[in-house]
N, C-alpha and C positions, 0 to 999 in steps of 0.2 A: 388432537390428542387427548384421550379418554382422562376418565378420573383415575382408571385404573396405573395410567403411564405415569398421569401427577406425584399419586403419590409413592411408586415407586422410587422416581426421582428424591422426593424428601426423604423417603424412608433408607433411601440407600446407601447413606453416606452421611459424615458431618456436614454440617452448614456451611462449612467453608468450601465445601466439591460440588457445592450448588451450583456456583457461576462455571466451572467447566464444567459440570454435566448441561446445563443450558446450553452452553457454547456448542458443546457433542451433537444435541439436539435439535440445533437451529440448523446445522451441520448436514445432518441426517435425515430432519423431518420436513416432508414440503408442506404438509399439512397442518404444525406446529408456525412454520414461517409465514404461509399464508394468513396463519390468523392472528399472531403478532402484527404483521404489518398492517394488517385493517384495521386492527384495534388501536395501532399506534398513530395512521393516516385519520381514522375515524376521531379520533382523541383530540390530534392537534386541531382538525376541522371544528370540533367541538370548543374547544379551547377559543380558538380565534375568533367564532362567532359570540361566545361566552363574553371576552373581553370586548369585542365592538358595544354588544348590547349593552354591559355591565359599565362601560365609561359614557356610553348614549345615555342610559338611565342616568348617571349619575351627573352627567354635565347638564340635562336638561330639568333635574332635580332641583342642581343647586342653583341655575339661571333662574326657576322658578320662585324658589327663595328668596334670591337676590333681589327679583323685581316687587315681591311682596314686602321686603324689608324696606325697600328704596325709598316704595309709597305709601308705608307706616311711618316713617322717619319725616317724609315730606310733608305728610298730614301733619305731624303732631308739630314740628319746625313750625310751618306756616299758622297753625291754632296758636302756640306760644307768642307767634309775632305779633297775632292781631289783639292778643292778651296787652302784649307790652306796649303797641300802636296806642292802647285807646284808655291807655292811664296816663297822671300828670303828676305824677309822683316826682318829686326832686329831692328830699332828705332821706339819709339812712335808714331808718326804719321802713319806711315807705317800701322803699326801692328792693330793702330784704324782699317785706310782705308781696310786692309784687315780683320777685324771682322766684320766691314758693310757689305763688300760683303758676306760675307759667312752668315752671317742673312738674306738679301735679296733673296741667293740660297735658305735659310730654310726656310719663310715664302710663295716664290713663291712655290716652289715645294712640301712641307708636304699642300698647303691651311689651316694653322693656323696663326693667326694672332698674338696669345698669344704664349708668348715665355718668356726664362728664360734663362742666363747666367753667373756663377760664375767662377769663379776660384776656383778650387779645393783645399782645406786646406792642409796644411804638404807639400807645397812647398817652395822654396827659394824668398824669398822677389825678386820681380823686377818689379824697377819703369817702364818700359816701356809697361807691362803687361796691355793688353786693363782691362777695369775696366768692373764690371758685370752690367750685363744687366737685368731687370723684367718690362714686360707690364701690364699693370694696370691688366687683364683679371685673371693673377695668383697671384695674393696679397694675402699672407695668407692663399696658398690653397698647396704648395706645401708641404709634414709633413718631418719630419726626419726621418724617417723611411725608405723613398722614396730614402730619400737623402746620407743617411748612404749606402743604395743598390750599388747604383750609386758609390759612391767612394770606397765602397771596392771590385769590381768588373768592371774595368775602361773592356771598350770592350764589356760593354753585356748591352742588353734592357730591362729597366725596367717600369710596367706601374702601374695607381693603379686611381681606381676610385674616382670622387672628385663631389663637388656642383661647380658650375659654375658660376659665377654676370652676369646676363645679363642684356641690354640695358634699362627695365624696373625696375631693382634694385632690382630685383628678382633672384633665383636662377633654373639655368639648369643642369640635370645630363653631366656628362663629363670624360673625361680619359686625365689624366696627364703620358705622356712617356718620361723618362729619358733616358740618355746616355753620351758619353762623349766624346770631341774634343780634337785633340792635336795640338796646334798653336803654328810653328815656332818661338823659343825665347821667347814664354811667357809661356809656360807649360801646363798640359792640363786643359779644361774647364769640370763641367757640363753641358746639354743641357737639358732643361726642353721644352716641348712642348703638348700645352693645345689644346684639340680638343671637342667642343659642341657638344651633342648628342640627343639636344630639337626636331631635326626633326624625330628622331628615336622615341621617347617619343610621338609623335605629333599622328606617323604613328600607336603606339602600342597602343594609346588611341582611335582613330578610330575605329580599330580593337573591341577592348573592347566595345564600344559603339554599333556597329554594331552587335555584338555576344549578348549582354543584350537584345535589339531591339527584335532580331530575336529570343530569350528565352521566352521573353514573350506574342509573337505572338504563338510561338510553345506551350505554358501550357495553353494558349486561346484555342486554338485550341483542346488541348485535353480535356480541360474541356467540350468545346461543345461536343466530340464525349464520351468522359466517359458520362455525362447527357442522351444522346442518348441513349445510350448501358444500362446505368443500368435502366433508367427508363422502356426500355422494358422489365427488368427482375423482379423489383421490383412490377411492380405491380401486380403478380401474386402473388408475394410472402403475400402480404397486403390482397391480396383475401383470402389467407390462412391463414393468422396471425386473419384477421375479423371471419371467418368460424369455428377456431379453436376457438375464444376466445363463441362464442355463444356456440360451445359444452360444455365448461367448463362452462357454466352460465346455464348449464341443458336444452339447444335445441338439442336434442342428436337426431333428423330428419332432421338436416342442412347439406348441403352436397358442397362439390366444382363443380362448371359447369366444364366438359373437353370437352376442344377444342384444336382440332388437333393429329398428332401423335408425339409431341417432347417428351424432358425431361421434360419439364413442364404439359403436358397434363398425362404422365406418375407420377408424383409427386400428380397431383389430383385425377387418378385412385388410387391410393395406400392410398391417404391420406381418400379418404371415403371409402374403404374398412378398413382403421384401425378404421372410426366411424361406422362402420356395425357392426365388432368384436368386439369395445368398448361397442356400445349399448345394444348388446348382453350380455357381459360380466357385467357389470353394472348393468342390470334389475339381473341375476341370481344372485350376489352378493348382491342383495339387497332385495330378498327374501330368501336367507341363512341366511342376517342379522335378517330379520325378524323372520324366525324360529329359530334362534339361544337364540333370546333375549326372545322367547316367552318361547324358551324352560327353558332358565335359571330361568327365573319367574315362571313360572308354575310347576317345581320340587322344587325351592325352598319355595312354598308354601304347595305344597304338603306333603313334607319334614315336616311341621311346626307342623302337625298333628301326627305322630309318634312319633317325636322330644320331642314334649308337654307327651308324655303318658310316654317315655323313661326318662324324665326328672322328672316327679312326679315316676315316681318307684324307680329310683336313688336316690332320695331326701330321699325317704322312708328307703332305704336301707342304706345310709349313715348317715341317724337320729340313726341308729341300729349297725353300725359300730363295736363299742368296746363291743356287744356282739358275733359276728361271732367268729371262730378261725382265728389265725393271717395272713395264707395264701388269706381266705376269707375276711377279714378285707382291705387288701391291693388291693384284686380286685375292691372291692368295692369304695375304695377312687380314685383308676386307673377309673374308670367306670366314677365320677363325674368327675374328671378332664378334660376327653374326651368329656364329654359331654357338660361343659361349651365351650373348642375349637370349638367342634361341633355347636353348637349356634352364635360362636361371625363369626364362619366360613359362615354360613347361614345368616348372618346378611349382613355380607360382600358382598356376593353374590348378596343380593337381592340390597344393594346400590350400585354394580357396575352396575348390568343389570339398575337401574334406572338411570343409567349417558348413558350407551349405548343407552339405546330408548330416552334419551333427555326429559325424565319430572322430574327432578330436578329444585327445587327451593328452592332460601335461602330465609331466616326467618331474615332478616337484624335488625340489634337495635345497639345506639351507646354501645361500647363494651370499656375498658378500658385493652390493652394486657398484661398490668404490673400483673394487677391482677389477669387476666385469664393463665397466666404461674404462676403467685404463688399459685394458686389453683392445676395446675396439678401436680407441683413440689410434694406439699404437700398430693396429693395423692398417688403420687409413692413414697413416701422419703424410707418407709418400705421396699418395693422392691429394690431400690437400694443400701439401707443398708445391703439388706440381701447378695448382689452381690458385695461389698464391696467398692462401688463406694460413692459419696461424690456430693449432688447435689446442685450447686450454680446458682445465680440468679444475673444477673450485667445488671441493668437497667438506663444508663443515663440519657435515652431520652424514649420517648413514653407513657409517663403517660395521654397524651390526647386520648380522645373517637377516636374511628373508626366504621363503617358505618360495619359492620361485621355479619354474621352468628355464636351468641358465640358457639352451638354446634358443627358445623362443624371448626371451628377454634381451640377449645380446644380438639377436636379429632386427628387432626393435631399434634397439642401440645405432646400429648401422646403417638402417635403413634412415633413422633422422639425419646423422651426421652426414651420411650421404647426399640426403636434400639439400642440409645447408650448406653443404659445398659446391653443391649443384647452384644454389640461389644465392649465394653468398659474396658475389662481386668481389670476390678475393680479399675480404673484409675479416678481422678473427672471429674466432666462433667459441661461445662458453658451452662448454657442459658443466651442469650442476648438480652435486647430487646433495640430497640431504633427508631426514626422518625427523619423524616424532614416536610418540607413544603405539601409534597404531597402523601408521601409514610410512612410506620412501618413495621418494618422486626424483623421478631425473628429469632436468630440463636441456633443452638445447636451443641455442640462441645464436642467430645470424645475424647481422647487420646488413643485409642485402638487401631489395628491391621492396619486399611486402608484398602483402597482397590488400586487398580492399573487404568489406565483410561480406559480401557475397563470393567471390573467391573463397575466403576464408571457411564460409559453410561447405563448400562442396570436395573440400582437400582431399577428403578421406572416400571419395568416389573412385571408383574403380576405372583405370584408364583414363581419368579426367587429368587435363593441364591448364592450368592459369590462363598460358600465353601457347596454343597450340602451335603456332608460328613459329615457337622458340626449340630447335632440336635439342636431345638428349645428350649431355657431352659426358657421364658417365656410365652409361648404358643401361637405366632403368629403364623394368618392364612397364610400371606407370601402374603396377599392384599392391607395389611396398605399404605406403601409409594403410591402406586400406587393409592388408594382413595385419600391419601395425596393430589398429584399431581391433581385430580380432583377436591378436594375442592380449593386446590389453584386457577386456573384456574377459575373456577365457578365464584371467588370472583375478576376477573378480574386482579389477583396478576401471581403470579411464584414461584417454590419451586427449587433452585438450591442446586450443590453437588459438595463440592469441598474435596478430599482423596488423601492421597498416602500410599503407605505403609511403616507399621512403625513409621507413623506422626499422626494419627487418622481420623477424617472425620468432614465435617461441612455441616448440611444442612440448609440452609436459605430461609426463610418465605417470601415473600416480597408482601403487600397489598398497595392497595389506600385507602389513607383517607377517600375518598368520591367516590363514582360511577362514578361520571362525572371528576374524574380528568383525565389531557391530559395525561400528560408525568409523569412515576414513575419511581423515581431514588430512589435503595435500600441505606436507610442509613447506612447499615453495610456491609463490606469489606466481600467479599467470603471469599477468602485465606487470613489464620488466621496470625496473628502475632509473634503468639509464638508456631512455627513448631516443636518444641521437643515435640521428646515422652513420657517424665517423668510427662507431665501436669504443670499448672499455678503452683505456689509458695504456700502454703497452707495459708488459711485464719483462720481456727478454726471456722468460720460459717455455719453450713448447709444452704440446701436451704430452710424449713423452716423458719429460723429466717430472713436469708435476703427477702424474701418474705415479712416478719412483717416487715422491716426497712421500705423496699420500701413502702407499702400501708403507714406506717407513714406518711413518705416523700408526699407522695401526697397529704392525709390529712391537712397534713401543710402546702403545698404550696393552 
């Protein structure tokens, strides 16, 4: 990302737009993304290394200070104990003078002016014993835990990290070291020495600031290096992207310039070779597609004439079937049935060929989908009754008109209902219609055998059946769902499917209420709320009655 891009980014709008623009730049710019990722990973590595070094230095510095403090405290305690052991003082004044000499020796050798001396508890009362002493710096610092350790282990040396008050009424890190002194004729005393570690803290802070400044400088240097390197790699990639966009837009003659002999030159040569191969293949496929479309259309048209003749002859025979012997009569009925199926198949092939050729036009008009669904249910009521299924229409909404091609939408509804009757296993079939501000939807729910995810993914393929061994019982051509999907897409809508084995299937048709609808959100859920395979509870109303009720509701409204 160049400086000009950054300035444009910051000057393009108010600051609240910066996050959105950065997110858009992240999605669009590989160069920006590469630099940010490099800086992020480098910064993380520098942070981890810096924290490790900082903690290591702080730990080593503290350990060194602690060893120095313990050694100084031990030397001061040993020197004071030597002074106390060499004295024969017994009265109060001499003991106090002796304790003063010991304290002077302790502060001189230890290098600390913060000290505390307490007579250990549990000893006999001695009026000559020197009183306890506590310097100002250790007030409230010595904890009961530290005193307990010193009291329970005479002759040992114990320490604790504390916060010592400084001259500015603030606090500095410090260490308190506790040990014991044996005073002749007075008993055992606890000795505590406080050491201020402010200088060590300042040294550590200086090292940390230096490390932060060095890390920032290193990140800036890495940014510049990464930007230079990435620009050299991204520019050929940008040329490749621009060339591929022109190629995808249909400019099959565009090619990349080949410069040098490095990997990028190899990429350009490979891309150009791919473009040549793709251009030749597209031309071949286009020719084959045109030939295929022409073949299907020509064959379909050519078949109409002999099919019409067969149809006329078959109708004559079918009208006289009662005069024929039993086997001949059944043959005539079979001929009539298969001729009907052949006509439907031929009509579907012609329709598919029109979609393939892109020559389909919609004759839209304001249409009430509830009335259309009611008419389709009424026309297929007898077929559903023969298969033991009950058709139900549920229409809480959708009574307003939508601009659709009623012939094609009715064909979709009939295909979906016929498919539900075919696979519904004699259980109820629910047709639901609903609408919202932007869309109108119709779903057909059956409680039949259902399909797996793999089968549902192929349900709109031409001539595909989930169970090839299962024969069609209502004379379908195998193109109904494929044509229904094409009809839905032609309206700017969609046709979705939900299915699970043993729970049935739902087909949902969603259409925009107007051709200029920007966002289409289906008012009907795809996954049903009643997954039980037994179907919904009986209502006692047939599809025809419910359609009648729905139509009356519309008129009342």
